[in-house]
N, C-alpha and C positions, 0 to 999 in steps of 0.2 A: 704695908705688907700686902703682896698680891695674893689673891685667893684663887686656887685652882678650880676651874670650871670644867664640868664634864658634859659633853654633848653626846647623846645616844640617838640612834634611829628612833623614830616615833613609835608609839605603842601600836598604832594602826599598821605600820609597815611590818612590825614584828608579827602581828596576827596574820597578815596576808602572806608572810614569808613561808609559813608552813605549807601552804598550797603550792607556792612557787618552787619549793625545794624538789618537788616531784619532777619538774621539768628543768632541763639544763639551760643555763644562760647561754646566749649566743656567743660564739667565739668572734671577737671583733674582726671586721673586714681587714684582710691583708695579714692577719696573724696565722701562724702555722696551725694545722689541725690538732696537733698534740697539746696546744694551749688549753684544750678542754680539761686536761689532767690537773692543771693549776686551778681552774674554775671549780672543778669537783672537789679538790683538796680544800679549797677555801670555804666551800659550803659545809664541809665536814667540820672544819674549825669553828665556823659560825661567828667569829668575832675578829675585830681588829682594834689594837690599841695604839694610838698616836700621841706622842708628846710634841707640842708645837708652840711656837712663839707668834703665830698668826692669830689675830683677833677672832674670837668665836663667831662674831657676826659675818666675817668674811669667809669662814670655813663652812658655814651652814649650807650655802647653795651647793658646794662641792660634795658634802656628805649626803645631801638629799639626792643628788643626781647619781652618785656612786651607788647608793642603796637601791635606786630605781633600776640601775643597770645590773646589779648583782644582789637581788633580794635574798634574804636569809643570812646576810653577814651584818652583824651589829657593830657599828663604829663608835668607839669610845674615844673622844678627843679631849685631851687635857691641855688647857690654855694657860701658859705661864710666860714670864718674861724670858729672854734668851739665856740669861745666866742661870735661872732656875731650871730650865730645860736640861742644861748641861749638868748641873750639880745633882739633880734628882736621878738622872740616868746613871751617872758615875757611881753614886752611892748605892743604888739598887743593884747595879751590875756587880759591884765589889762584894756585896753581901750575898750574891747568888740568888736573889729573890726575883719575883715577877717584875718585869719592867716593860717598856714600850716595844712594840713590834717595828714601829717606824719612828724615826727622828726627823723633824722638819723645823728648821730654825733659820732666822735671819742673821744670826751670828755665824757668818761663813767660816771664820777662823776657828771657832770652837767646834763646829761640825767637822771641819777638816782635821782637827786634832784627833777627834774620836775615830774618824775613818782611817787616818794614817796610823793610829795606834792599834788597829786591828779589830775594832768593834763593828765594822760594816760588812755585810754580806756582799760577795761579788755576784752581781746579777746584771746581765746585759739587757737593759730594757728593750722591749719591742719597738719603742719610739726613739731610741737613741740617735738614729740616722737623721732625725728632724731637728736636732738641737745644735746650736753652735758649738764648735770644738772646745771653746774655753769653758763651757758650762758642764763638762763631764770630767770625771777623774777615775780611771782604772776600773770602769764598770762597777763602781761602788757608790760614788757621790754624784748627785745630779742637781743642777740648778733648775728651778721651776718657775721663776719669775724674773722680771726685768724692771727693777724699781729704782728711781732716781733719789739721790740725796739732795734735798732742796733747801733753799732759804725761804722762810715764811715770815710775813710781816703784817702788821695791822694797817689796813688800808685807810682807816679813819684818822689815824694818828701819825702815819709816816707819809710825808709829802712825796708825790710821784718823782720829783727830782732827786730825792734822797735814796730811792730804791736802788740797791747795788746790783750790778750786772755781772760782776766777777768776784772772785775770792779777794782780790786786792781791794776792790771797792768796799767790800764788806768790812775788811780789817780797818780800813781808814774811817769808815762811817762810825763804827762802834766806839771810837776813841773820843767822839764829840760828847759834850756834856749832856745833851738830850738823851743819850742812850745809857747813861750811868744807871746801873741797877735794873736795866730794862732789856737785857739780852739773855737768851736762854739757849741751852744745848743739852745734850745727854750728859749724865753723870757717867764718865767713862770708867769709873771704878766699879759701878754696879750694873751697867748696861753693856752686854757683850757686843751688841751691834754698834753702840756708841763708840766703844774702844776701837773696834775695827775701822769704822769710818775715819776716826781721827788719825789712826796710824797710816791709813791709805792717803790721807791728806798730806801727812809728813813725807810720803814718797812722791806725791804728784805736784805739790805746790811749793815753788822755790821760796816764797815768802812766809813759810809756815811758822817760823820762830817769831816773826813780827806779828803774825796773827795771834799766836799764843799770848804775846805781851799785850795786844789790844784787848783780848778777853780779860786780862788782869785789870787794865784801865777801866773797862766797863763793869767790873765786878760781876762777872757772869753768874747767872743763876742756873743751876743744873738740875735735871730731872731724870727719872729712870724710865719714862715712857713718852712716846709720841703724843698720846692723848692728853697728857697733862700739859705738855708744851703748847699744843694747839688751843687748849682751854685758856691758858694764861695769855697767849697772844691775842686771842679773840676778845677777851675781857679788857685788854689794855694794860693789864698788870705787867706784861712784857710787851715790848714793841716789835721785837724781831727774834727769830729763832734760826739756829744754824744746824745743818746736817739732819734736818727733819725728814722722816720717811715720806717721800713725795707721793707715794700711792695713797696713804691715809690723808695727807694734806689736800690733795686735789679733790678727793671725794668730799671732804668736809667743806672746802671752799665753794663747792657748787651750791650749797645751801646756807653758807655763812658769808654774807657780804662783807664782813670785817676782814676776811683773810685774803691776802695776796700771796702767790707762790711764784718763786723765781728758780729757774734752772740755770746755774752759772754758765756764762758763755765761754769762759776760758777752758773749763772742763766740768763735766758732771759725773760724779761717781755713780755707778750702777751696781746695786746690790741684787743678788739672786738668792732667794730662800733655798737653802741646800737641804736635800732630803737623802736619807739612806735607810736601808733595811738593817735592823739589828741582826748580827751574825747568829745570835742565839734566840731569834724571834720564836715565840710560842706559836704564833699564827703566821707562818712564813708564806704560805700560799696567798692568804688574804693580803699580806703586805706587798706581794708581787703584783697582785691585781690593782692595788691602790697606786703603786708606783707607775705602772703603765697607764692607768686611767689619768693620773694627774699630768702626765707628759703627752697624752694623746690630744688630737685636735679637738675632741669633744671636751675633755677636761680643761684644756687651755682656753677654750671659748667661754666656759663658765668662769674661769679665773679672770678673763678680760672683761666680760660683760655683766657678771653678777657679783663676783668678789672684788672687782676693780683693783687687782694687784699687778696688772701689766703682764700679759702673756709673753713668754720668752720665745715661743715659736714664731718664725717670720711669716708663716702661712696662715696665721689666725687674724681675722678681721675684727676691727673695733677701735674705739678711741683709746682704750688703755691696753695698748699692745707695744711690743718692742719696735715694730715697723713705724707706728705713728710717733713714738717718742723720738726715734732717730730722725724722722722727718722734721720734727719741731726743733730739736736741739742741733742737729747736724752730726753726721757720722764721725767727723774728726774730733768732735768735742765730747763724745760719749766714751767713758772710761769704765768698762765692766771690771769688777773685781773677779779674778779668775777662780774657778772651783779647782783649787790646786794647793798642795802643801806649801807653796811659796807664801801664802797668806799667813803662815805661822811665824813669820820673821820676828814679830814682837811678842809672841806668846811664851817664849822661854822666860823663866823666872827672872833672870838678871835683866834682860831687855825690857820686860814688862815693868819691873820696878823702876828702872831708869827712866822709862817714858812717863810713868805716872809721877815720878819725882819732879821731872822737868815741867810737866803740866801744872802741878800744884804750885811750884815756885813761880812760873811765868803767868799762868792764868789766875792764880790766887783764888781758886774756886770757892764759892760760898755754898 
């Protein structure tokens, strides 16, 4: 069971905030002068509540920098898995109680369901002109990162000649005896991002049914989090993992010599953590500040170089950026999942149940 963790601005920042409130924070360069009204409104609110599926460790640099930019606004970040983010928000909204000001999740389809169902505030971010067209929907939902779905393997136990380069290679590899009970991926019933990745594979990969059957032969072991998959691959309990979030895997691999990371050369799915402002946000001005900050060059630089989540903006420099990933993988092999209601194709009750039924029958998940 996941435990909700809350991150707040430090006590020192809170003490210093009192003095800072007397002076107005600077309107960012290039923003209209009347943006000061949003800043002043946010300071009166004094708080921002975010529900997110991004690891607390990755959000800390962002919250610290945002608090430095806008002192006097306490940030409460609630870290959950992607399905918990959705379920908690829905239940609280239905009850008419207090809930998040901002929703930020890697389960793009669940985020788009909420946005298209009318839960998102229409707000044209000051930074929208710097984002790719596929990463925005109707001035409501915005992609914030550019993260690959990767294949991760144990370098000590998997021979370099065995390492798959494509999805077809992977499907063939895991049918061999060596990989029986040694393959892991997301539990697509419990993980929103896992379900989305697998349904996107069904759209992109002609050999998807054969790959499902290969998972069955391998007696795939499923997990609800990337961290658990990485731990089990590193220890050798599993030899290889599929559709692992590449942002987390690449950071871990830098300090863990047991882990190897592959971006499939036939196509690599790209996830973007989708963010929207709650239409009924209690702290709506603070939410607008956070939205613009996260999409700004300053926020995206922190995402790339401190949070290591791969910046979506093409003008941001660093190793974990969209520009660098496209250079490594190749533009034609990058398949971003669009921030658009089209990702809801498999979320209808009938289609979801049919997809899960086929997965259970073919993959025979354990």
